[in-house]
C-alpha positions in Angstrom: -72.7 30.0 21.7 -70.0 27.7 21.1 -68.3 28.7 24.1 -71.0 28.6 26.7 -70.4 26.1 29.6 -73.9 26.3 31.0 -77.3 26.4 29.7 -78.4 29.9 31.0 -75.6 31.3 29.0 -77.0 29.7 25.8 -80.3 31.0 26.5 -79.1 34.7 27.4 -76.8 34.9 24.1 -79.6 33.2 22.0 -82.1 35.6 23.4 -79.9 38.2 22.8 -79.2 37.3 19.0 -83.3 36.8 18.4 -83.8 40.1 19.9 -80.9 41.6 17.2 -82.5 40.3 14.1 -84.9 43.0 13.5 -82.3 45.5 13.9 -79.8 43.6 11.7 -82.6 43.1 8.6 -83.3 47.3 9.1 -79.7 48.3 8.9 -79.0 45.7 6.2 -81.9 47.5 3.8 -80.5 50.9 4.9 -77.1 50.1 3.7 -78.4 48.4 0.5 -80.7 51.6 -0.2 -77.7 53.9 0.4 -75.5 51.4 -1.5 -78.0 51.2 -4.6 -78.2 54.7 -4.7 -74.5 55.6 -4.9 -74.0 52.8 -7.5 -76.9 54.3 -9.6 -75.9 57.9 -9.2 -71.9 57.6 -9.5 -71.5 54.2 -11.6 -74.3 52.7 -12.7 -75.3 49.1 -11.9 -74.4 47.5 -15.1 -70.8 48.0 -13.6 -69.1 44.7 -13.1 -68.4 45.0 -9.7 -71.2 46.3 -8.6 -73.3 43.5 -10.5 -71.3 40.8 -8.8 -71.6 42.4 -5.3 -75.4 42.7 -5.7 -75.6 39.6 -7.0 -73.7 37.8 -4.3 -76.1 39.9 -2.0 -79.4 38.6 -3.2 -77.8 35.3 -2.8 -76.7 35.3 0.5 -80.4 36.0 2.1 -81.6 33.2 1.1 -78.4 31.1 2.3 -79.0 32.9 5.8 -82.4 32.3 6.1 -82.0 28.5 5.2 -79.1 27.5 7.2 -78.6 29.7 10.0 -82.1 30.9 11.1 -83.7 27.8 11.9 -80.8 26.3 13.5 -80.5 29.6 15.7 -84.1 28.7 16.6 -83.5 25.5 17.3 -81.1 26.4 19.7 -83.3 29.3 21.5 -86.0 26.5 21.8 -83.9 23.7 23.3 -82.4 26.2 25.7 -85.6 27.7 27.1 -86.5 24.2 27.2 -83.6 23.0 29.2 -83.4 23.5 33.0 -80.4 25.9 34.2 -77.1 23.8 35.0 -74.2 22.5 32.9 -74.9 22.4 29.2 -76.6 18.9 28.4 -75.2 16.6 25.2 -78.2 17.7 23.1 -77.2 21.4 23.5 -73.7 21.4 23.2 -74.7 19.4 20.2 -76.6 22.2 19.0 -74.1 24.9 19.5 -71.5 23.1 17.8 -73.1 22.3 14.8 -71.0 22.3 12.0 -73.4 23.6 9.3 -74.0 26.6 11.4 -70.7 27.3 11.7 -69.9 26.7 8.0 -72.8 28.5 6.9 -71.6 31.7 9.3 -68.1 31.5 8.0 -69.1 31.7 4.8 -71.7 34.6 4.8 -68.7 36.2 6.7 -66.1 35.5 3.9 -68.8 37.0 1.4 -69.3 39.8 3.2 -65.3 40.5 3.2 -65.2 39.6 -0.7 -68.1 42.5 -0.9 -66.2 45.0 0.8 -62.9 44.1 -1.2 -64.9 45.0 -4.6 -66.5 48.1 -3.0 -62.9 49.2 -2.3 -60.7 47.9 -5.2 -63.4 47.9 -8.1 -62.1 45.4 -10.1 -63.4 44.3 -13.8 -66.3 41.8 -14.2 -63.8 38.7 -14.5 -61.9 40.3 -11.3 -64.7 40.5 -9.1 -66.2 36.9 -10.0 -62.9 35.5 -9.2 -63.1 37.5 -5.8 -66.2 36.4 -5.0 -65.1 32.4 -6.4 -62.2 32.7 -3.9 -64.3 34.1 -0.7 -66.9 31.7 -1.2 -64.2 28.9 -1.4 -62.3 30.5 1.9 -65.0 30.6 3.6 -66.6 26.9 3.0 -63.2 25.6 3.6 -62.6 27.6 6.9 -66.1 26.5 8.2 -65.1 23.1 7.7 -61.6 23.2 9.1 -62.4 25.1 12.3 -65.8 22.8 12.6 -63.3 19.5 12.4 -61.3 21.1 14.7 -63.5 22.7 17.8 -65.9 19.3 18.1 -67.2 19.0 21.6 -66.4 15.7 23.4 -69.9 13.8 22.2 -69.2 15.2 18.5 -65.3 13.7 18.6 -66.7 10.1 20.2 -69.4 10.2 17.2 -67.1 10.7 14.7 -64.7 8.0 16.2 -67.4 5.5 16.3 -68.5 6.3 12.9 -65.0 5.6 11.7 -64.9 2.3 13.3 -68.3 1.4 13.0 -69.0 0.9 16.5 -71.6 2.2 18.5 -71.2 5.1 20.6 -70.4 4.1 24.1 -69.7 1.0 23.6 -65.9 0.7 23.7 
């Protein structure tokens, strides 16, 4: 979505993402169910890395629901209400939302942290450190990327805020 140049592209991509949502939910439940089965039969749920991974997964769900999904729906609504053509400023600002990017980057980092836990099986303290590091890296990478990948309108807004001038009145 961040690379889209036209409203039609945003509309197509947001529709595709919206249609994949139920498949994502079903696949996440299947992975969780098979993981729980394996954890219970092979390791036990009280194993440090398993407990940390499960708690991390449980905490990620509302994070995604609260920060990502409303923004995705807003983009889809705005794209469907906008005529075909070049990306207008309001839609460009939505597709370059720094909170959306940071939330996505953080969830990806946390998922990679869980994969690390599953492959290396560290003790409880190590598992907690891995997930804390994954969280910090996800947040930091989201902030860095969102600051370097602004739309021209966002750059003008930030510059105006720094100089306390209204945007467009140079």
